[in-house]
Backbone atoms as SQL, in Angstrom:
CREATE TABLE atoms (id INTEGER PRIMARY KEY, chain TEXT, resi INTEGER, resn TEXT, atom TEXT, x REAL, y REAL, z REAL);
INSERT INTO atoms VALUES
  (1, 'A', 1, 'MET', 'N', -94.722, -65.119, -3.058),
  (2, 'A', 1, 'MET', 'CA', -94.974, -64.702, -4.139),
  (3, 'A', 1, 'MET', 'C', -95.777, -65.433, -5.188),
  (4, 'A', 2, 'LYS', 'N', -97.004, -64.800, -5.773),
  (5, 'A', 2, 'LYS', 'CA', -97.252, -65.274, -5.873),
  (6, 'A', 2, 'LYS', 'C', -97.003, -65.983, -7.461),
  (7, 'A', 3, 'GLU', 'N', -98.147, -67.078, -7.826),
  (8, 'A', 3, 'GLU', 'CA', -97.932, -68.059, -8.524),
  (9, 'A', 3, 'GLU', 'C', -98.734, -67.759, -9.869),
  (10, 'A', 4, 'LYS', 'N', -97.980, -67.735, -10.925),
  (11, 'A', 4, 'LYS', 'CA', -98.861, -67.589, -12.313),
  (12, 'A', 4, 'LYS', 'C', -99.494, -68.770, -12.368),
  (13, 'A', 5, 'LYS', 'N', -100.527, -68.076, -13.406),
  (14, 'A', 5, 'LYS', 'CA', -101.613, -68.911, -13.447),
  (15, 'A', 5, 'LYS', 'C', -101.826, -69.077, -15.013),
  (16, 'A', 6, 'ILE', 'N', -101.863, -70.273, -15.666),
  (17, 'A', 6, 'ILE', 'CA', -101.909, -70.871, -17.080),
  (18, 'A', 6, 'ILE', 'C', -103.387, -71.096, -17.350),
  (19, 'A', 7, 'ASN', 'N', -103.981, -70.195, -18.095),
  (20, 'A', 7, 'ASN', 'CA', -105.087, -70.485, -18.777),
  (21, 'A', 7, 'ASN', 'C', -105.006, -71.697, -20.149),
  (22, 'A', 8, 'SER', 'N', -106.124, -72.521, -20.212),
  (23, 'A', 8, 'SER', 'CA', -106.521, -73.170, -21.371),
  (24, 'A', 8, 'SER', 'C', -107.835, -73.364, -21.322),
  (25, 'A', 9, 'ASN', 'N', -107.793, -72.977, -22.773),
  (26, 'A', 9, 'ASN', 'CA', -109.137, -72.943, -23.305),
  (27, 'A', 9, 'ASN', 'C', -109.712, -73.640, -24.301),
  (28, 'A', 10, 'TYR', 'N', -111.031, -74.441, -24.148),
  (29, 'A', 10, 'TYR', 'CA', -111.750, -74.526, -25.266),
  (30, 'A', 10, 'TYR', 'C', -113.469, -74.140, -25.934),
  (31, 'A', 11, 'LYS', 'N', -113.327, -73.945, -27.449),
  (32, 'A', 11, 'LYS', 'CA', -113.906, -73.266, -27.956),
  (33, 'A', 11, 'LYS', 'C', -115.496, -74.280, -28.266),
  (34, 'A', 12, 'LYS', 'N', -116.477, -74.065, -27.944),
  (35, 'A', 12, 'LYS', 'CA', -117.172, -75.689, -28.621),
  (36, 'A', 12, 'LYS', 'C', -119.158, -74.729, -29.010),
  (37, 'A', 13, 'ASN', 'N', -119.633, -74.485, -30.122),
  (38, 'A', 13, 'ASN', 'CA', -120.872, -73.832, -29.981),
  (39, 'A', 13, 'ASN', 'C', -120.691, -72.266, -29.917),
  (40, 'A', 14, 'ASP', 'N', -119.455, -71.782, -29.974),
  (41, 'A', 14, 'ASP', 'CA', -119.515, -70.240, -29.785),
  (42, 'A', 14, 'ASP', 'C', -119.216, -70.390, -27.575),
  (43, 'A', 15, 'LYS', 'N', -119.394, -71.146, -27.436),
  (44, 'A', 15, 'LYS', 'CA', -119.025, -71.285, -26.204),
  (45, 'A', 15, 'LYS', 'C', -117.474, -71.400, -25.490),
  (46, 'A', 16, 'SER', 'N', -116.895, -70.344, -25.183),
  (47, 'A', 16, 'SER', 'CA', -115.580, -70.280, -24.588),
  (48, 'A', 16, 'SER', 'C', -115.403, -71.262, -23.355),
  (49, 'A', 17, 'TYR', 'N', -114.767, -72.503, -23.123),
  (50, 'A', 17, 'TYR', 'CA', -114.381, -73.187, -21.659),
  (51, 'A', 17, 'TYR', 'C', -113.061, -72.916, -21.329),
  (52, 'A', 18, 'ASN', 'N', -112.427, -72.385, -19.871),
  (53, 'A', 18, 'ASN', 'CA', -111.513, -72.078, -19.581),
  (54, 'A', 18, 'ASN', 'C', -111.251, -72.756, -18.250),
  (55, 'A', 19, 'ILE', 'N', -109.760, -73.352, -17.973),
  (56, 'A', 19, 'ILE', 'CA', -109.754, -73.607, -16.665),
  (57, 'A', 19, 'ILE', 'C', -108.243, -73.209, -16.410),
  (58, 'A', 20, 'LYS', 'N', -108.165, -72.894, -15.441),
  (59, 'A', 20, 'LYS', 'CA', -107.032, -72.388, -14.951),
  (60, 'A', 20, 'LYS', 'C', -106.183, -72.917, -14.318),
  (61, 'A', 21, 'ILE', 'N', -104.659, -73.267, -14.180),
  (62, 'A', 21, 'ILE', 'CA', -103.658, -74.882, -13.927),
  (63, 'A', 21, 'ILE', 'C', -102.809, -73.399, -13.265),
  (64, 'A', 22, 'THR', 'N', -102.828, -73.499, -11.884),
  (65, 'A', 22, 'THR', 'CA', -101.455, -73.014, -11.646),
  (66, 'A', 22, 'THR', 'C', -99.919, -73.589, -12.437),
  (67, 'A', 23, 'GLU', 'N', -98.629, -73.202, -12.434),
  (68, 'A', 23, 'GLU', 'CA', -97.632, -73.229, -12.308),
  (69, 'A', 23, 'GLU', 'C', -97.312, -74.537, -11.517),
  (70, 'A', 24, 'SER', 'N', -97.496, -74.849, -9.899),
  (71, 'A', 24, 'SER', 'CA', -97.467, -75.266, -9.447),
  (72, 'A', 24, 'SER', 'C', -98.298, -77.213, -9.772),
  (73, 'A', 25, 'ALA', 'N', -99.519, -77.148, -10.414),
  (74, 'A', 25, 'ALA', 'CA', -100.405, -78.361, -10.607),
  (75, 'A', 25, 'ALA', 'C', -99.925, -78.893, -12.110),
  (76, 'A', 26, 'ILE', 'N', -99.477, -77.897, -12.797),
  (77, 'A', 26, 'ILE', 'CA', -98.833, -78.442, -14.136),
  (78, 'A', 26, 'ILE', 'C', -97.422, -79.295, -13.710),
  (79, 'A', 27, 'LYS', 'N', -97.168, -79.032, -13.128),
  (80, 'A', 27, 'LYS', 'CA', -95.561, -79.306, -12.499),
  (81, 'A', 27, 'LYS', 'C', -95.842, -81.411, -12.187),
  (82, 'A', 28, 'GLN', 'N', -97.073, -80.801, -10.841),
  (83, 'A', 28, 'GLN', 'CA', -97.167, -81.874, -10.153),
  (84, 'A', 28, 'GLN', 'C', -97.956, -83.137, -11.514),
  (85, 'A', 29, 'ILE', 'N', -99.028, -82.357, -12.281),
  (86, 'A', 29, 'ILE', 'CA', -99.730, -83.412, -13.511),
  (87, 'A', 29, 'ILE', 'C', -98.746, -83.853, -14.418),
  (88, 'A', 30, 'THR', 'N', -97.815, -83.395, -15.041),
  (89, 'A', 30, 'THR', 'CA', -95.895, -83.744, -15.770),
  (90, 'A', 30, 'THR', 'C', -95.528, -84.584, -15.488),
  (91, 'A', 31, 'PHE', 'N', -95.592, -84.748, -13.864),
  (92, 'A', 31, 'PHE', 'CA', -94.696, -85.280, -13.300),
  (93, 'A', 31, 'PHE', 'C', -95.832, -87.066, -12.965),
  (94, 'A', 32, 'LEU', 'N', -96.583, -86.741, -12.542),
  (95, 'A', 32, 'LEU', 'CA', -97.776, -87.931, -12.843),
  (96, 'A', 32, 'LEU', 'C', -98.131, -88.653, -14.181),
  (97, 'A', 33, 'THR', 'N', -98.104, -87.925, -15.227),
  (98, 'A', 33, 'THR', 'CA', -98.625, -88.545, -15.795),
  (99, 'A', 33, 'THR', 'C', -97.249, -89.222, -16.866),
  (100, 'A', 34, 'ASN', 'N', -95.971, -88.591, -16.434),
  (101, 'A', 34, 'ASN', 'CA', -94.435, -89.273, -17.167),
  (102, 'A', 34, 'ASN', 'C', -94.321, -90.353, -15.973),
  (103, 'A', 35, 'LEU', 'N', -94.898, -90.828, -15.403),
  (104, 'A', 35, 'LEU', 'CA', -94.894, -92.207, -14.313),
  (105, 'A', 35, 'LEU', 'C', -95.658, -93.143, -14.935),
  (106, 'A', 36, 'SER', 'N', -96.358, -92.714, -15.749),
  (107, 'A', 36, 'SER', 'CA', -97.255, -93.830, -16.322),
  (108, 'A', 36, 'SER', 'C', -96.829, -94.193, -17.875),
  (109, 'A', 37, 'ASP', 'N', -97.072, -95.305, -17.799),
  (110, 'A', 37, 'ASP', 'CA', -96.311, -95.656, -19.551),
  (111, 'A', 37, 'ASP', 'C', -97.812, -95.389, -20.301),
  (112, 'A', 38, 'ASP', 'N', -99.132, -95.195, -19.798),
  (113, 'A', 38, 'ASP', 'CA', -100.031, -95.179, -21.197),
  (114, 'A', 38, 'ASP', 'C', -101.101, -93.990, -20.871),
  (115, 'A', 39, 'LYS', 'N', -100.640, -93.242, -19.554),
  (116, 'A', 39, 'LYS', 'CA', -102.346, -92.298, -18.879),
  (117, 'A', 39, 'LYS', 'C', -101.276, -91.057, -18.952),
  (118, 'A', 40, 'LYS', 'N', -101.114, -90.537, -20.282),
  (119, 'A', 40, 'LYS', 'CA', -100.863, -89.324, -20.491),
  (120, 'A', 40, 'LYS', 'C', -102.187, -88.120, -20.597),
  (121, 'A', 41, 'SER', 'N', -103.001, -88.195, -19.723),
  (122, 'A', 41, 'SER', 'CA', -103.646, -86.928, -19.787),
  (123, 'A', 41, 'SER', 'C', -104.541, -87.297, -18.265),
  (124, 'A', 42, 'ILE', 'N', -105.317, -86.549, -18.066),
  (125, 'A', 42, 'ILE', 'CA', -105.904, -86.212, -17.004),
  (126, 'A', 42, 'ILE', 'C', -108.344, -85.972, -17.218),
  (127, 'A', 43, 'ARG', 'N', -108.394, -86.399, -16.689),
  (128, 'A', 43, 'ARG', 'CA', -109.863, -86.366, -16.357),
  (129, 'A', 43, 'ARG', 'C', -110.403, -85.391, -15.053),
  (130, 'A', 44, 'LEU', 'N', -110.927, -84.715, -15.458),
  (131, 'A', 44, 'LEU', 'CA', -111.256, -83.916, -14.078),
  (132, 'A', 44, 'LEU', 'C', -113.623, -83.631, -14.551),
  (133, 'A', 45, 'SER', 'N', -113.937, -83.818, -12.933),
  (134, 'A', 45, 'SER', 'CA', -115.319, -84.081, -13.282),
  (135, 'A', 45, 'SER', 'C', -115.537, -83.661, -12.030),
  (136, 'A', 46, 'ILE', 'N', -117.036, -83.926, -11.531),
  (137, 'A', 46, 'ILE', 'CA', -117.781, -83.536, -10.686),
  (138, 'A', 46, 'ILE', 'C', -118.410, -84.747, -10.393),
  (139, 'A', 47, 'LYS', 'N', -118.243, -85.622, -9.025),
  (140, 'A', 47, 'LYS', 'CA', -118.835, -86.935, -8.390),
  (141, 'A', 47, 'LYS', 'C', -119.200, -86.843, -6.928),
  (142, 'A', 48, 'LYS', 'N', -120.702, -87.009, -6.554),
  (143, 'A', 48, 'LYS', 'CA', -121.593, -87.185, -5.885),
  (144, 'A', 48, 'LYS', 'C', -120.905, -87.479, -4.821),
  (145, 'A', 49, 'SER', 'N', -120.523, -86.646, -3.663),
  (146, 'A', 49, 'SER', 'CA', -119.913, -86.583, -2.447),
  (147, 'A', 49, 'SER', 'C', -120.283, -86.201, -1.353),
  (148, 'A', 50, 'GLY', 'N', -119.905, -86.106, -0.146),
  (149, 'A', 50, 'GLY', 'CA', -119.968, -85.202, 0.932),
  (150, 'A', 50, 'GLY', 'C', -121.201, -84.681, 1.477),
  (151, 'A', 51, 'CYS', 'N', -120.971, -84.083, 2.182),
  (152, 'A', 51, 'CYS', 'CA', -122.398, -83.842, 3.058),
  (153, 'A', 51, 'CYS', 'C', -123.326, -82.409, 2.080),
  (154, 'A', 52, 'ALA', 'N', -122.559, -81.892, 1.319),
  (155, 'A', 52, 'ALA', 'CA', -123.056, -80.944, 0.761),
  (156, 'A', 52, 'ALA', 'C', -123.558, -80.813, -0.863),
  (157, 'A', 53, 'GLY', 'N', -122.954, -82.419, -1.726),
  (158, 'A', 53, 'GLY', 'CA', -123.717, -82.874, -2.495),
  (159, 'A', 53, 'GLY', 'C', -122.870, -83.422, -3.450),
  (160, 'A', 54, 'PHE', 'N', -121.425, -82.469, -3.934),
  (161, 'A', 54, 'PHE', 'CA', -120.380, -82.719, -4.512),
  (162, 'A', 54, 'PHE', 'C', -119.453, -82.251, -4.671),
  (163, 'A', 55, 'LYS', 'N', -118.397, -82.966, -4.964),
  (164, 'A', 55, 'LYS', 'CA', -116.649, -82.634, -4.979),
  (165, 'A', 55, 'LYS', 'C', -115.963, -82.775, -6.341),
  (166, 'A', 56, 'TYR', 'N', -115.663, -82.461, -6.620),
  (167, 'A', 56, 'TYR', 'CA', -114.193, -82.156, -8.070),
  (168, 'A', 56, 'TYR', 'C', -113.531, -83.687, -7.984),
  (169, 'A', 57, 'THR', 'N', -113.047, -84.243, -8.838),
  (170, 'A', 57, 'THR', 'CA', -112.161, -85.547, -8.752),
  (171, 'A', 57, 'THR', 'C', -111.165, -85.233, -9.954),
  (172, 'A', 58, 'MET', 'N', -110.335, -85.353, -10.231),
  (173, 'A', 58, 'MET', 'CA', -108.809, -85.583, -11.201),
  (174, 'A', 58, 'MET', 'C', -108.483, -86.977, -11.068),
  (175, 'A', 59, 'THR', 'N', -107.945, -87.485, -12.297),
  (176, 'A', 59, 'THR', 'CA', -107.740, -89.290, -12.343),
  (177, 'A', 59, 'THR', 'C', -106.462, -88.941, -13.743),
  (178, 'A', 60, 'LEU', 'N', -105.870, -89.689, -13.850),
  (179, 'A', 60, 'LEU', 'CA', -105.136, -90.239, -14.868),
  (180, 'A', 60, 'LEU', 'C', -105.888, -90.650, -16.060),
  (181, 'A', 61, 'ALA', 'N', -105.647, -90.699, -17.155),
  (182, 'A', 61, 'ALA', 'CA', -106.082, -91.018, -18.231),
  (183, 'A', 61, 'ALA', 'C', -105.619, -91.503, -19.136),
  (184, 'A', 62, 'LYS', 'N', -106.147, -92.476, -19.933),
  (185, 'A', 62, 'LYS', 'CA', -105.404, -93.453, -20.896),
  (186, 'A', 62, 'LYS', 'C', -106.439, -92.691, -22.231),
  (187, 'A', 63, 'LYS', 'N', -107.638, -92.852, -22.638),
  (188, 'A', 63, 'LYS', 'CA', -108.101, -91.860, -23.798),
  (189, 'A', 63, 'LYS', 'C', -109.233, -91.158, -23.159),
  (190, 'A', 64, 'LYS', 'N', -110.133, -91.029, -24.324),
  (191, 'A', 64, 'LYS', 'CA', -110.784, -89.572, -24.385),
  (192, 'A', 64, 'LYS', 'C', -112.017, -90.592, -24.183),
  (193, 'A', 65, 'HIS', 'N', -112.923, -90.743, -23.352),
  (194, 'A', 65, 'HIS', 'CA', -114.948, -90.893, -23.856),
  (195, 'A', 65, 'HIS', 'C', -115.413, -90.185, -24.694),
  (196, 'A', 66, 'GLU', 'N', -116.655, -90.666, -24.624),
  (197, 'A', 66, 'GLU', 'CA', -117.387, -90.725, -26.404),
  (198, 'A', 66, 'GLU', 'C', -118.010, -89.027, -26.220),
  (199, 'A', 67, 'LYS', 'N', -118.439, -88.746, -24.622),
  (200, 'A', 67, 'LYS', 'CA', -119.380, -87.027, -24.696),
  (201, 'A', 67, 'LYS', 'C', -118.045, -86.581, -24.023),
  (202, 'A', 68, 'GLU', 'N', -116.691, -86.583, -24.210),
  (203, 'A', 68, 'GLU', 'CA', -116.080, -85.722, -23.104),
  (204, 'A', 68, 'GLU', 'C', -115.524, -84.787, -24.565),
  (205, 'A', 69, 'ILE', 'N', -115.050, -83.252, -24.001),
  (206, 'A', 69, 'ILE', 'CA', -114.714, -82.593, -24.758),
  (207, 'A', 69, 'ILE', 'C', -113.068, -82.849, -23.967),
  (208, 'A', 70, 'VAL', 'N', -112.527, -81.885, -24.934),
  (209, 'A', 70, 'VAL', 'CA', -110.873, -81.444, -24.495),
  (210, 'A', 70, 'VAL', 'C', -110.010, -80.534, -24.678),
  (211, 'A', 71, 'ILE', 'N', -109.791, -79.765, -23.192),
  (212, 'A', 71, 'ILE', 'CA', -109.412, -78.343, -23.121),
  (213, 'A', 71, 'ILE', 'C', -107.506, -79.113, -23.125),
  (214, 'A', 72, 'THR', 'N', -106.356, -78.329, -23.334),
  (215, 'A', 72, 'THR', 'CA', -105.386, -78.711, -23.362),
  (216, 'A', 72, 'THR', 'C', -104.546, -77.306, -23.179),
  (217, 'A', 73, 'TYR', 'N', -103.619, -78.130, -22.747),
  (218, 'A', 73, 'TYR', 'CA', -102.385, -76.891, -22.511),
  (219, 'A', 73, 'TYR', 'C', -101.197, -77.440, -22.544),
  (220, 'A', 74, 'LYS', 'N', -99.931, -77.159, -23.337),
  (221, 'A', 74, 'LYS', 'CA', -99.376, -77.827, -23.456),
  (222, 'A', 74, 'LYS', 'C', -99.353, -79.316, -23.757),
  (223, 'A', 75, 'ASN', 'N', -98.863, -79.944, -23.733),
  (224, 'A', 75, 'ASN', 'CA', -98.810, -81.463, -23.954),
  (225, 'A', 75, 'ASN', 'C', -100.113, -82.275, -22.406),
  (226, 'A', 76, 'ILE', 'N', -100.717, -81.017, -22.344),
  (227, 'A', 76, 'ILE', 'CA', -101.364, -81.523, -21.007),
  (228, 'A', 76, 'ILE', 'C', -103.227, -81.756, -21.746),
  (229, 'A', 77, 'SER', 'N', -103.702, -82.846, -21.700),
  (230, 'A', 77, 'SER', 'CA', -105.017, -83.122, -22.299),
  (231, 'A', 77, 'SER', 'C', -106.118, -83.069, -20.911),
  (232, 'A', 78, 'ILE', 'N', -106.770, -82.374, -21.221),
  (233, 'A', 78, 'ILE', 'CA', -108.027, -82.636, -19.454),
  (234, 'A', 78, 'ILE', 'C', -109.172, -82.581, -20.629),
  (235, 'A', 79, 'TYR', 'N', -109.270, -83.790, -19.887),
  (236, 'A', 79, 'TYR', 'CA', -110.786, -84.639, -20.453),
  (237, 'A', 79, 'TYR', 'C', -112.151, -84.357, -19.679),
  (238, 'A', 80, 'VAL', 'N', -113.183, -83.564, -20.056),
  (239, 'A', 80, 'VAL', 'CA', -114.270, -82.727, -19.369),
  (240, 'A', 80, 'VAL', 'C', -115.301, -83.629, -19.939),
  (241, 'A', 81, 'ASN', 'N', -116.003, -84.235, -19.402),
  (242, 'A', 81, 'ASN', 'CA', -117.448, -84.967, -19.600),
  (243, 'A', 81, 'ASN', 'C', -118.314, -83.103, -20.295),
  (244, 'A', 82, 'ALA', 'N', -118.781, -83.201, -21.722),
  (245, 'A', 82, 'ALA', 'CA', -119.730, -82.233, -21.728),
  (246, 'A', 82, 'ALA', 'C', -121.170, -81.769, -21.146),
  (247, 'A', 83, 'GLN', 'N', -121.691, -82.782, -20.920),
  (248, 'A', 83, 'GLN', 'CA', -122.495, -82.436, -19.324),
  (249, 'A', 83, 'GLN', 'C', -122.217, -81.449, -18.406),
  (250, 'A', 84, 'GLU', 'N', -120.952, -81.766, -17.821),
  (251, 'A', 84, 'GLU', 'CA', -120.725, -80.923, -17.224),
  (252, 'A', 84, 'GLU', 'C', -119.810, -79.961, -16.792),
  (253, 'A', 85, 'ALA', 'N', -119.366, -80.039, -18.286),
  (254, 'A', 85, 'ALA', 'CA', -118.496, -78.134, -18.643),
  (255, 'A', 85, 'ALA', 'C', -118.912, -76.888, -18.490),
  (256, 'A', 86, 'ASN', 'N', -120.044, -76.500, -17.958),
  (257, 'A', 86, 'ASN', 'CA', -120.632, -75.591, -17.943),
  (258, 'A', 86, 'ASN', 'C', -120.009, -75.063, -15.996),
  (259, 'A', 87, 'PHE', 'N', -120.343, -76.486, -15.644),
  (260, 'A', 87, 'PHE', 'CA', -120.351, -76.521, -14.039),
  (261, 'A', 87, 'PHE', 'C', -118.305, -76.693, -13.289),
  (262, 'A', 88, 'LEU', 'N', -117.669, -77.006, -14.810),
  (263, 'A', 88, 'LEU', 'CA', -115.771, -77.082, -14.447),
  (264, 'A', 88, 'LEU', 'C', -115.584, -75.346, -15.217),
  (265, 'A', 89, 'ASN', 'N', -116.193, -74.934, -15.953),
  (266, 'A', 89, 'ASN', 'CA', -115.747, -73.913, -16.366),
  (267, 'A', 89, 'ASN', 'C', -115.208, -72.271, -15.581),
  (268, 'A', 90, 'GLY', 'N', -114.227, -72.306, -15.757),
  (269, 'A', 90, 'GLY', 'CA', -113.482, -71.077, -14.786),
  (270, 'A', 90, 'GLY', 'C', -113.085, -71.418, -13.528),
  (271, 'A', 91, 'ILE', 'N', -113.232, -73.084, -13.282),
  (272, 'A', 91, 'ILE', 'CA', -111.725, -73.644, -12.380),
  (273, 'A', 91, 'ILE', 'C', -110.699, -73.059, -12.451),
  (274, 'A', 92, 'GLU', 'N', -110.035, -73.280, -11.116),
  (275, 'A', 92, 'GLU', 'CA', -108.932, -72.968, -11.182),
  (276, 'A', 92, 'GLU', 'C', -107.708, -74.324, -10.419),
  (277, 'A', 93, 'ILE', 'N', -107.393, -74.918, -10.454),
  (278, 'A', 93, 'ILE', 'CA', -106.244, -76.591, -10.141),
  (279, 'A', 93, 'ILE', 'C', -105.512, -75.429, -9.994),
  (280, 'A', 94, 'ASP', 'N', -104.953, -75.965, -8.181),
  (281, 'A', 94, 'ASP', 'CA', -103.552, -75.442, -8.024),
  (282, 'A', 94, 'ASP', 'C', -103.492, -77.082, -7.093),
  (283, 'A', 95, 'PHE', 'N', -101.723, -76.616, -6.652),
  (284, 'A', 95, 'PHE', 'CA', -101.214, -78.030, -5.889),
  (285, 'A', 95, 'PHE', 'C', -100.546, -77.770, -5.070),
  (286, 'A', 96, 'ILE', 'N', -100.295, -77.806, -4.015),
  (287, 'A', 96, 'ILE', 'CA', -100.219, -77.375, -2.578),
  (288, 'A', 96, 'ILE', 'C', -99.246, -78.512, -2.419),
  (289, 'A', 97, 'ASN', 'N', -98.004, -77.975, -1.954),
  (290, 'A', 97, 'ASN', 'CA', -97.401, -79.102, -1.260),
  (291, 'A', 97, 'ASN', 'C', -96.354, -78.418, 0.164),
  (292, 'A', 98, 'SER', 'N', -97.140, -79.140, 1.273),
  (293, 'A', 98, 'SER', 'CA', -96.706, -77.978, 2.563),
  (294, 'A', 98, 'SER', 'C', -95.886, -79.638, 3.046),
  (295, 'A', 99, 'ASN', 'N', -95.283, -79.071, 3.744),
  (296, 'A', 99, 'ASN', 'CA', -94.695, -80.481, 5.234),
  (297, 'A', 99, 'ASN', 'C', -95.717, -81.537, 5.344),
  (298, 'A', 100, 'ILE', 'N', -96.529, -81.113, 5.792),
  (299, 'A', 100, 'ILE', 'CA', -97.734, -82.660, 6.139),
  (300, 'A', 100, 'ILE', 'C', -98.481, -82.916, 5.267),
  (301, 'A', 101, 'ASN', 'N', -98.580, -82.208, 3.550),
  (302, 'A', 101, 'ASN', 'CA', -99.717, -82.790, 2.932),
  (303, 'A', 101, 'ASN', 'C', -99.519, -82.477, 1.807),
  (304, 'A', 102, 'LYS', 'N', -99.749, -82.942, 0.826),
  (305, 'A', 102, 'LYS', 'CA', -99.603, -82.618, -0.788),
  (306, 'A', 102, 'LYS', 'C', -101.295, -83.043, -1.464),
  (307, 'A', 103, 'ILE', 'N', -101.624, -81.914, -1.885),
  (308, 'A', 103, 'ILE', 'CA', -102.602, -82.287, -2.272),
  (309, 'A', 103, 'ILE', 'C', -103.314, -80.795, -3.723),
  (310, 'A', 104, 'PHE', 'N', -103.840, -81.626, -4.478),
  (311, 'A', 104, 'PHE', 'CA', -104.517, -80.640, -5.787),
  (312, 'A', 104, 'PHE', 'C', -106.165, -79.850, -4.826),
  (313, 'A', 105, 'LYS', 'N', -106.149, -78.536, -5.138),
  (314, 'A', 105, 'LYS', 'CA', -107.065, -77.807, -4.550),
  (315, 'A', 105, 'LYS', 'C', -108.110, -76.917, -5.650),
  (316, 'A', 106, 'PHE', 'N', -108.962, -77.361, -5.675),
  (317, 'A', 106, 'PHE', 'CA', -109.893, -76.588, -6.572),
  (318, 'A', 106, 'PHE', 'C', -110.445, -75.528, -6.484),
  (319, 'A', 107, 'TYR', 'N', -110.780, -74.269, -7.251),
  (320, 'A', 107, 'TYR', 'CA', -111.703, -72.978, -7.364),
  (321, 'A', 107, 'TYR', 'C', -112.392, -72.994, -7.926),
  (322, 'A', 108, 'ASN', 'N', -113.393, -72.446, -7.560),
  (323, 'A', 108, 'ASN', 'CA', -113.855, -71.949, -8.663),
  (324, 'A', 108, 'ASN', 'C', -115.139, -70.831, -7.639),
  (325, 'A', 109, 'LYS', 'N', -115.109, -69.420, -8.476),
  (326, 'A', 109, 'LYS', 'CA', -115.645, -68.254, -7.575),
  (327, 'A', 109, 'LYS', 'C', -117.274, -68.323, -8.114),
  (328, 'A', 110, 'LYS', 'N', -117.308, -68.775, -8.503),
  (329, 'A', 110, 'LYS', 'CA', -119.317, -69.546, -9.065),
  (330, 'A', 110, 'LYS', 'C', -119.986, -70.149, -7.807),
  (331, 'A', 111, 'LEU', 'N', -118.602, -71.053, -6.868),
  (332, 'A', 111, 'LEU', 'CA', -119.632, -71.536, -6.224),
  (333, 'A', 111, 'LEU', 'C', -119.744, -70.792, -4.414),
  (334, 'A', 112, 'ASN', 'N', -120.517, -71.155, -3.825),
  (335, 'A', 112, 'ASN', 'CA', -120.944, -70.509, -2.787),
  (336, 'A', 112, 'ASN', 'C', -121.547, -71.100, -1.639),
  (337, 'A', 113, 'HIS', 'N', -121.668, -72.412, -2.109),
  (338, 'A', 113, 'HIS', 'CA', -121.942, -72.793, -0.612),
  (339, 'A', 113, 'HIS', 'C', -121.583, -74.658, -0.882),
  (340, 'A', 114, 'PHE', 'N', -120.591, -74.613, 0.282),
  (341, 'A', 114, 'PHE', 'CA', -119.813, -75.294, 0.827),
  (342, 'A', 114, 'PHE', 'C', -119.974, -76.290, 1.705),
  (343, 'A', 115, 'CYS', 'N', -119.928, -77.317, 2.118),
  (344, 'A', 115, 'CYS', 'CA', -120.153, -78.323, 3.420),
  (345, 'A', 115, 'CYS', 'C', -118.756, -77.512, 4.761),
  (346, 'A', 116, 'GLY', 'N', -118.925, -77.423, 6.066),
  (347, 'A', 116, 'GLY', 'CA', -118.303, -77.094, 6.827),
  (348, 'A', 116, 'GLY', 'C', -116.666, -77.341, 6.534),
  (349, 'A', 117, 'CYS', 'N', -116.731, -78.700, 6.245),
  (350, 'A', 117, 'CYS', 'CA', -115.243, -79.218, 5.948),
  (351, 'A', 117, 'CYS', 'C', -114.530, -77.926, 4.785),
  (352, 'A', 118, 'GLY', 'N', -115.216, -77.964, 3.789),
  (353, 'A', 118, 'GLY', 'CA', -114.804, -77.175, 2.628),
  (354, 'A', 118, 'GLY', 'C', -114.229, -78.388, 1.231),
  (355, 'A', 119, 'GLU', 'N', -114.665, -80.061, 1.998),
  (356, 'A', 119, 'GLU', 'CA', -114.724, -80.849, 0.701),
  (357, 'A', 119, 'GLU', 'C', -115.241, -80.828, -0.338),
  (358, 'A', 120, 'SER', 'N', -116.378, -80.376, 0.484),
  (359, 'A', 120, 'SER', 'CA', -118.019, -80.977, -0.953),
  (360, 'A', 120, 'SER', 'C', -118.478, -79.665, -0.751),
  (361, 'A', 121, 'PHE', 'N', -119.452, -79.178, -2.326),
  (362, 'A', 121, 'PHE', 'CA', -120.020, -78.421, -2.332),
  (363, 'A', 121, 'PHE', 'C', -121.477, -78.823, -3.055),
  (364, 'A', 122, 'SER', 'N', -122.551, -77.507, -2.846),
  (365, 'A', 122, 'SER', 'CA', -123.503, -78.270, -3.806),
  (366, 'A', 122, 'SER', 'C', -123.494, -77.446, -4.786),
  (367, 'A', 123, 'LEU', 'N', -124.485, -77.779, -5.955),
  (368, 'A', 123, 'LEU', 'CA', -124.674, -76.825, -7.271),
  (369, 'A', 123, 'LEU', 'C', -126.216, -76.228, -7.659),
  (370, 'A', 124, 'ASN', 'N', -126.360, -75.026, -8.234),
  (371, 'A', 124, 'ASN', 'CA', -127.425, -74.637, -8.276),
  (372, 'A', 124, 'ASN', 'C', -127.127, -74.845, -10.244),
  (373, 'A', 125, 'GLU', 'N', -127.389, -74.967, -10.825),
  (374, 'A', 125, 'GLU', 'CA', -127.278, -74.670, -12.192),
  (375, 'A', 125, 'GLU', 'C', -128.127, -73.637, -12.714),
  (376, 'A', 126, 'ASN', 'N', -128.923, -72.570, -12.118),
  (377, 'A', 126, 'ASN', 'CA', -128.649, -71.243, -12.598),
  (378, 'A', 126, 'ASN', 'C', -127.358, -70.308, -12.049),
  (379, 'A', 127, 'ASP', 'N', -126.784, -71.196, -11.698),
  (380, 'A', 127, 'ASP', 'CA', -125.420, -70.087, -10.789),
  (381, 'A', 127, 'ASP', 'C', -124.481, -69.981, -12.363),
  (382, 'A', 128, 'PHE', 'N', -124.938, -71.349, -12.741),
  (383, 'A', 128, 'PHE', 'CA', -123.634, -71.290, -13.946),
  (384, 'A', 128, 'PHE', 'C', -124.164, -71.465, -15.617),
  (385, 'A', 129, 'ASN', 'N', -125.091, -70.727, -15.747),
  (386, 'A', 129, 'ASN', 'CA', -125.860, -70.997, -17.148),
  (387, 'A', 129, 'ASN', 'C', -125.279, -69.588, -17.451),
  (388, 'A', 130, 'HIS', 'N', -125.183, -68.672, -17.457),
  (389, 'A', 130, 'HIS', 'CA', -124.712, -67.567, -17.953),
  (390, 'A', 130, 'HIS', 'C', -123.482, -66.818, -17.757),
  (391, 'A', 131, 'SER', 'N', -122.454, -68.489, -17.634),
  (392, 'A', 131, 'SER', 'CA', -121.085, -67.848, -17.851),
  (393, 'A', 131, 'SER', 'C', -120.194, -67.513, -19.132);
């Protein structure tokens, strides 16, 4: 069964930012934010890590930082650093719940440089300027 993808949009300075979230990811994010008394949003970012250079991170967040934009779907606010927005534009967030593993997976069709294990990736700014 193919899962429905939800598009969340944000527009700034005539630039539209889009994040796709699967139903299973929405359910898990909602579950996690409901467990927290004060962290009702998520922060999506890119951090230096791994052999290829970078990885996606997603954490619960209490409030937006000054240099972040907000992308909203339903009651979920996604905080993204404005400088990272081009690199996160078009990302798809999924939640995989198998018998032995529960994990958020991030997919970005614009990336093509991954490490051998697939956990980290390299960024080429030229790949993201015209999206």
